[in-house]
C-alpha positions in Angstrom: -26.6 -99.1 203.0 -30.0 -97.8 204.1 -31.0 -101.1 205.5 -27.7 -101.3 207.5 -28.4 -97.8 209.0 -32.0 -98.8 209.9 -30.6 -101.9 211.6 -28.1 -99.9 213.6 -30.8 -97.5 214.7 -33.0 -100.4 215.7 -30.2 -102.0 217.7 -29.4 -98.6 219.4 -33.0 -98.2 220.3 -33.2 -101.7 221.8 -30.0 -101.1 223.8 -31.3 -97.7 225.1 -34.6 -99.3 226.0 -32.8 -102.2 227.8 -30.6 -99.8 229.8 -33.6 -97.6 230.8 -35.5 -100.8 231.8 -32.7 -102.0 233.9 -32.4 -98.6 235.6 -36.1 -98.6 236.4 -35.9 -102.2 237.7 -33.0 -101.4 240.0 -34.7 -98.3 241.3 -37.9 -100.2 241.9 -36.1 -103.0 243.6 -34.3 -100.5 245.8 -37.5 -98.7 246.8 -39.7 -101.8 247.2 -37.3 -104.3 248.6 -38.1 -103.3 252.2 -41.8 -103.9 251.6 -41.3 -107.4 250.2 -38.8 -108.4 252.8 -41.1 -107.2 255.6 -43.6 -109.7 254.3 -41.1 -112.5 254.0 -40.9 -115.4 256.4 -37.2 -114.6 257.1 -37.8 -111.0 257.9 -35.9 -109.2 260.6 -37.9 -106.4 262.2 -36.7 -103.4 264.2 -38.2 -101.9 267.3 -40.8 -99.2 268.1 -39.9 -96.8 270.9 -41.6 -94.1 272.9 -40.3 -90.5 273.1 -37.9 -91.4 275.9 -36.5 -94.5 274.2 -38.6 -97.1 276.0 -39.5 -100.1 273.9 -43.1 -100.4 272.8 -42.6 -103.2 270.3 -39.6 -105.6 270.1 -39.1 -107.0 266.6 -36.9 -109.8 267.8 -39.9 -111.4 269.4 -37.9 -112.0 272.6 -40.2 -110.6 275.3 -38.5 -112.4 278.3 -36.4 -109.4 279.2 -39.4 -107.1 279.8 -41.5 -106.9 283.0 -45.0 -108.3 283.1 -47.6 -106.2 281.2 -44.9 -103.9 279.8 -46.7 -103.7 276.5 -50.4 -104.0 277.4 -51.2 -100.3 277.8 -50.5 -99.6 274.2 -50.9 -103.1 272.8 -53.9 -102.4 270.6 -52.4 -99.2 269.2 -48.8 -100.2 268.5 -49.7 -103.8 267.6 -47.2 -106.4 266.2 -46.4 -108.2 263.0 -48.6 -111.3 263.6 -51.4 -110.1 261.4 -54.0 -110.3 264.2 -54.5 -106.5 264.2 -54.6 -104.5 261.0 -55.2 -100.9 262.1 -52.1 -100.5 264.3 -48.8 -98.6 264.0 -46.7 -101.7 263.2 -49.2 -103.2 260.8 -49.5 -99.9 258.8 -45.7 -99.2 258.8 -44.2 -102.7 258.8 -41.8 -102.0 255.9 -40.3 -99.1 257.8 -39.1 -101.5 260.5 -37.5 -104.0 258.1 -33.8 -104.4 258.7 -33.0 -104.9 255.0 -31.9 -102.7 252.2 -30.9 -103.6 248.6 -27.4 -102.3 249.2 -26.7 -103.9 252.6 -28.9 -107.0 252.4 -30.5 -108.6 255.5 -28.9 -107.5 258.8 -29.5 -110.3 261.2 -27.9 -108.6 264.2 -27.3 -104.9 264.7 -29.8 -103.5 262.2 -31.1 -100.1 263.3 -34.4 -99.8 261.5 -36.8 -98.3 264.1 -39.8 -96.1 264.7 -39.6 -93.5 267.4 -43.0 -92.4 268.5 -44.4 -89.3 270.3 -45.9 -91.5 273.0 -45.0 -91.2 276.7 -45.0 -94.7 277.9 -44.8 -93.7 281.6 -48.0 -91.6 281.2 -49.7 -94.4 279.2 -49.0 -96.9 281.9 -50.3 -94.6 284.6 -53.5 -93.9 282.7 -54.0 -97.6 282.0 -53.7 -98.4 285.7 -56.0 -95.5 286.7 -58.9 -97.2 284.9 -58.6 -100.1 287.4 -61.2 -102.7 286.4 -63.1 -100.3 284.1 -63.3 -100.3 280.3 -63.0 -97.3 278.0 -60.3 -95.2 276.5 -58.2 -92.1 276.9 -56.2 -89.9 274.5 -54.2 -86.8 274.8 -52.0 -84.8 272.4 -50.0 -81.6 272.2 -52.4 -79.1 270.5 -49.5 -76.9 269.3 -47.3 -79.6 267.7 -49.7 -82.5 267.1 -47.8 -85.1 269.0 -50.0 -87.9 270.4 -48.8 -88.4 274.0 -51.3 -90.9 275.4 -53.6 -93.3 273.6 -54.9 -96.1 275.9 -57.9 -98.4 275.2 -59.3 -101.0 277.5 -59.5 -104.0 277.4 -56.2 -104.3 275.6 -53.9 -107.1 274.4 -50.5 -108.1 275.8 -48.5 -108.8 272.7 -45.9 -110.6 274.8 -48.4 -113.3 275.7 -49.7 -113.8 272.2 -53.1 -115.0 271.0 -53.4 -118.6 272.1 -56.7 -117.7 273.9 -58.0 -115.2 271.4 -61.4 -116.8 271.5 -61.7 -115.6 275.1 -60.8 -112.0 274.3 -63.4 -109.4 275.3 -65.0 -107.4 272.6 -62.8 -104.4 271.7 -59.5 -105.9 272.9 -57.9 -105.8 269.4 -58.8 -102.2 268.6 -58.0 -98.7 270.0 -61.4 -97.3 270.8 -60.0 -93.8 270.5 -60.1 -94.2 266.7 -63.7 -95.2 266.4 -67.0 -93.4 266.7 -68.8 -93.5 270.1 -72.0 -91.8 271.3 -70.7 -88.5 272.6 -73.4 -87.5 275.0 -73.2 -83.8 276.0 -69.7 -83.4 274.7 -71.6 -83.0 271.4 -72.7 -79.6 272.7 -69.2 -78.3 271.8 -69.9 -78.7 268.0 -73.5 -77.4 268.5 -72.1 -74.4 270.4 -69.6 -73.8 267.6 -72.4 -73.9 265.0 -74.5 -71.4 267.0 -71.5 -69.0 267.5 -70.6 -69.2 263.8 -74.2 -68.5 262.7 -75.6 -66.2 265.3 -72.5 -64.5 266.6 -71.1 -64.3 270.2 -73.0 -61.2 271.3 -76.4 -62.2 270.1 -76.0 -65.8 271.3 -75.0 -64.6 274.8 -78.2 -62.5 274.9 -80.5 -65.5 274.2 -82.2 -67.1 277.1 -84.6 -70.1 277.2 -86.4 -71.5 280.2 -85.9 -75.1 281.4 -88.6 -76.6 283.6 -87.2 -80.1 283.5 -88.5 -81.0 280.0 -89.4 -79.2 276.8 -92.1 -80.1 274.2 -90.8 -79.2 270.8 -92.8 -77.9 267.8 -93.5 -81.5 266.7 -95.0 -82.3 270.1 -92.1 -84.5 271.2 -90.5 -84.2 274.7 -86.9 -83.5 275.4 -86.1 -84.2 279.0 -83.4 -82.6 281.2 -81.2 -84.6 283.5 -82.4 -82.3 286.3 -86.0 -83.2 286.8 -87.0 -79.9 288.4 -85.2 -78.0 285.6 -82.5 -75.3 285.5 -84.8 -72.3 285.2 -83.8 -69.5 282.8 -80.5 -70.3 281.1 -78.1 -68.5 278.8 -75.6 -70.3 276.6 -72.8 -70.2 279.2 -75.0 -71.6 282.0 -76.6 -74.2 279.7 -73.2 -75.4 278.5 -72.0 -75.9 282.1 -75.3 -77.5 283.2 -75.6 -79.7 280.0 -79.2 -78.4 279.8 -81.0 -80.4 277.1 -84.1 -78.3 276.8 -82.0 -75.2 276.2 -80.2 -76.9 273.3 -83.4 -78.2 271.9 -84.9 -74.7 271.8 -81.6 -73.3 270.4 -81.8 -75.8 267.5 -85.4 -74.7 266.8 -84.5 -71.0 266.9 -85.1 -69.3 263.6 -81.8 -67.6 263.8 -80.0 -70.9 263.7 -81.3 -72.5 260.4 -80.7 -76.2 260.0 -78.7 -75.5 256.8 -76.3 -73.4 258.9 -75.9 -76.3 261.4 -75.2 -78.7 258.5 -72.7 -76.3 257.0 -70.9 -76.0 260.3 -70.9 -79.7 261.0 -69.7 -80.4 257.5 -66.7 -78.1 258.2 -66.0 -80.1 261.4 -65.9 -83.3 259.3 -69.3 -84.9 260.0 -70.9 -87.4 257.6 -74.5 -86.2 257.6 -77.6 -88.2 256.8 -75.9 -91.3 255.7 -73.3 -89.7 253.5 -70.2 -91.9 253.1 -67.7 -91.4 255.9 -64.1 -90.2 255.4 -61.1 -91.1 257.6 -58.4 -89.2 259.4 -55.1 -90.8 258.7 -52.5 -90.9 261.5 -49.3 -92.3 260.1 -51.4 -94.8 258.0 -53.8 -95.6 260.9 -57.4 -94.9 260.0 -59.5 -92.9 262.4 -63.3 -92.7 261.8 -64.8 -89.2 261.3 -68.0 -88.1 263.0 -71.5 -88.8 261.8 -75.1 -87.7 262.6 -78.6 -87.2 261.3 -79.9 -83.7 260.7 -83.3 -83.7 258.9 -85.7 -81.3 260.7 -85.0 -78.7 263.3 -88.3 -79.3 265.0 -87.9 -83.1 265.1 -86.7 -85.0 268.2 -84.0 -87.0 266.3 -82.3 -83.9 265.0 -82.4 -82.1 268.3 -81.3 -85.2 270.1 -78.5 -85.6 267.7 -77.3 -82.1 268.3 -77.4 -82.8 272.1 -75.3 -86.0 271.6 -77.6 -89.0 271.4 -79.5 -90.6 268.6 -77.4 -91.4 265.5 -74.5 -89.2 266.5 -71.1 -90.8 266.7 -67.7 -89.1 267.3 -64.3 -90.6 267.9 -62.3 -89.4 271.0 -59.5 -88.4 268.6 -61.7 -86.1 266.6 -62.9 -84.5 269.9 -59.3 -83.5 270.7 -58.8 -82.1 267.2 -61.8 -79.8 267.7 -60.4 -78.8 271.1 -57.1 -77.8 269.4 -58.9 -75.4 267.0 -60.6 -73.8 270.1 -57.5 -73.8 272.4 -55.3 -72.2 269.7 -58.0 -69.6 269.0 -57.4 -70.1 265.2 -60.3 -72.4 264.1 -57.7 -74.7 262.5 -57.0 -78.2 263.8 -53.5 -79.2 264.6 -53.2 -82.6 262.8 -52.0 -85.5 265.0 -49.1 -87.8 264.5 -47.6 -90.8 266.3 -44.3 -91.2 264.5 -41.7 -88.6 265.5 -39.0 -90.0 263.3 -37.8 -93.2 261.5 -34.3 -94.6 261.2 -33.2 -97.0 258.5 -31.0 -100.1 258.8 -27.9 -98.0 259.2 -29.4 -95.8 261.9 -29.8 -92.8 259.7 -33.0 -90.7 260.2 -35.0 -91.0 257.0 -38.2 -89.2 258.0 -39.1 -86.8 260.7 -42.6 -85.5 261.6 -43.7 -81.9 260.9 -46.5 -80.0 262.5 -49.4 -79.6 260.1 -52.7 -77.8 260.3 -56.1 -78.3 258.8 -57.9 -75.7 256.7 -60.1 -73.4 258.8 -63.1 -75.3 260.2 -64.6 -72.3 261.9 -63.8 -68.6 262.3 -61.1 -67.4 264.8 -63.7 -65.2 266.5 -65.8 -68.4 267.0 -62.8 -70.2 268.5 -62.1 -67.3 270.9 -65.8 -67.2 272.1 -66.0 -71.0 272.5 -62.8 -71.0 274.5 -64.2 -68.4 276.9 -67.3 -70.6 277.5 -65.3 -73.8 277.9 -62.8 -72.1 280.3 -65.8 -70.7 282.4 -67.1 -74.3 282.7 -63.5 -75.5 283.6 -63.8 -73.5 286.9 -66.2 -76.2 288.1 -63.3 -78.7 288.0 -60.7 -76.8 290.1 -61.0 -79.2 293.0 -61.3 -82.5 291.1 -58.6 -81.7 288.6 -56.5 -79.2 290.7 -53.5 -77.3 289.4 -54.7 -76.7 285.8 -56.7 -74.0 284.0 -59.1 -76.1 281.9 -61.5 -75.6 279.1 -63.8 -78.6 279.5 -67.0 -80.4 278.7 -68.5 -83.5 280.3 -71.0 -85.9 278.8 -73.2 -88.8 279.7 -74.0 -91.1 276.8 -76.9 -93.6 276.9 -75.9 -96.8 275.1 -77.2 -100.4 274.6 -80.8 -99.1 274.2 -80.4 -97.0 277.4 -79.4 -100.0 279.6 -76.0 -98.5 280.3 -74.4 -95.0 280.5 -70.9 -94.0 279.4 -69.1 -91.0 281.0 -67.0 -88.7 278.9 -64.8 -85.7 279.6 -63.0 -83.7 277.0 -61.1 -80.4 276.9 -57.7 -78.7 277.0 -55.2 -77.2 279.4 -54.9 -73.5 278.9 -51.2 -73.3 279.3 -48.6 -72.9 276.5 -46.1 -74.8 278.6 -48.4 -77.8 278.8 -50.6 -77.5 275.7 -52.6 -80.7 276.1 -56.0 -81.6 274.6 -57.6 -84.7 276.0 -60.6 -87.0 276.0 -61.5 -89.7 278.4 -64.3 -92.3 278.1 -65.5 -94.7 280.8 -67.9 -97.3 279.8 -70.8 -98.3 282.0 -70.0 -95.6 284.5 -72.4 -96.9 287.3 -70.5 -100.2 287.7 -67.6 -98.8 289.6 -66.1 -95.8 291.5 -63.6 -94.6 288.9 -64.5 -91.2 287.5 -63.3 -89.4 284.3 -62.0 -86.6 286.4 -59.6 -89.0 288.2 -58.2 -90.3 285.0 -57.8 -86.8 283.5 -56.0 -85.7 286.7 -53.7 -88.8 286.5 -53.0 -88.2 282.8 -52.1 -84.5 283.3 -50.0 -85.1 286.4 -48.1 -87.8 284.5 -47.5 -85.6 281.5 -46.8 -82.3 283.2 -44.6 -83.5 286.2 
C-alpha cells in the first residue's frame, strides 16, 4: 500500500512538473517568437514613421513609391534590416517591427507592427540640405520632454539604393556622428564653467579677472595661445566665455580655488571617463551613445589645461552636449534623458509601449545651472543677427583635428522659450573648405522646427 501511494505521489509530481514546464514553454514562445521571426528569412517587417506619419523605413523593401533621397537624411540613424549597420534604430529594435505573434501567426499583408518616432522628417531634410556639400552632423531635442527631433549626419546612406557600391562609401557614412565622441573645441568651456561655478560659486567667480596678452605661460613653463594674437586684455568669466579666451581658462584651471580634484568630481558627475577609465554609454532606445572622455592629471600642465579648453584628449559626443544644455536650460542641474521611439504598435495595431519623460540624477546644483544659463544667454546676444528671432544660450567652438591640419566648427546651446524648448548642437567638419557656417544650419533647424 505504501509503495502504491509513493508511486501516486511520484506520478502527480511528474504531471505537475510537466504542466508547469508546458506553461513556461508557451509563455516563452509567446514572448520570444517575435525575436526569432524577426531573424527568420521569411520575416515580414513593419514600418518606422516620423512624428507626423511620414515613412522613415519601409519594411516591405519596396522603395519605388518614394521620391529620390527620401530616406538619406536619417539613413544612418534609422538604418534597415540588412545587417550593414548595427547601431541604428531598426537594428536595435528589429523584433518590435515583426508582423508576427504566436496567436495570429505571420501576417503577410495588413500587419500593423510599427515604430513611431519623435523625429520631424521635414526638419531633418531641411537641415541635411543646409549642409550643402559639407560633412558633419546636427542634433536637436526637446529639453523638457526628451524627444529627439533632428539627428542628421553627413555623409549618409540612402537605404533605398542599397550597398552595391559599399566599398566606395566615404568614412563615416554608416554611423550617426552625433552618437560618437568628437574634439569639442571651446564648447568644452561649458563643462569647465560648470566645474568652476560648482566649486568657487557664482559671486566669487564673477569677481575673478585674468589678463590675456595673446598667450599665457603656465606654471610648468608651457605656452597656451589665444586665437586673438594681440590678446583680449583683462577678462572676467562672462567676457572670457564669449570670447573663447584660452589664456583665461588656463589661468582659471591653475587657480588654487579650483583644485583639480574638484574639476574631476564635477566632470565625473557630467559623465566623463577620466584618465583612461572605461567608458560607459548612454542608451537611446537600445542605440549606444558614447560618453565624454578627457585627461586630467596636473592643473599646471599643458595637457590638462588644454583638455579643459577642449583640445588634447578630450572627446564629447554632440548628443551629450545637448543633454548638458538641458540641465542648464531647465535650471535644475538634471538632464532630460533623450528618446527616439514615441510609441510602438503590435501586429494588430495596438499600442504596446509609449515613451515617458525621464530625468537623470542631479549632475550639478540648481544654482550652478541658473548661473551658467545667465552666462550662456549673455553670449547668445552676439547671435541676434545671424540666428534672428530666438533668445539663445549658446557656445561656439573651433576644434583642431588631424594633427592641426583641419579645423571643425561647433555651435551648441538652447532656445530660452518654453514654447520651443530646443537644445541643439551642430558640427561642420573642415570649416575652411566651404562657405556654410554653423549659424546658418542652426537658423535653418530652428526655423524648420518652430514654424
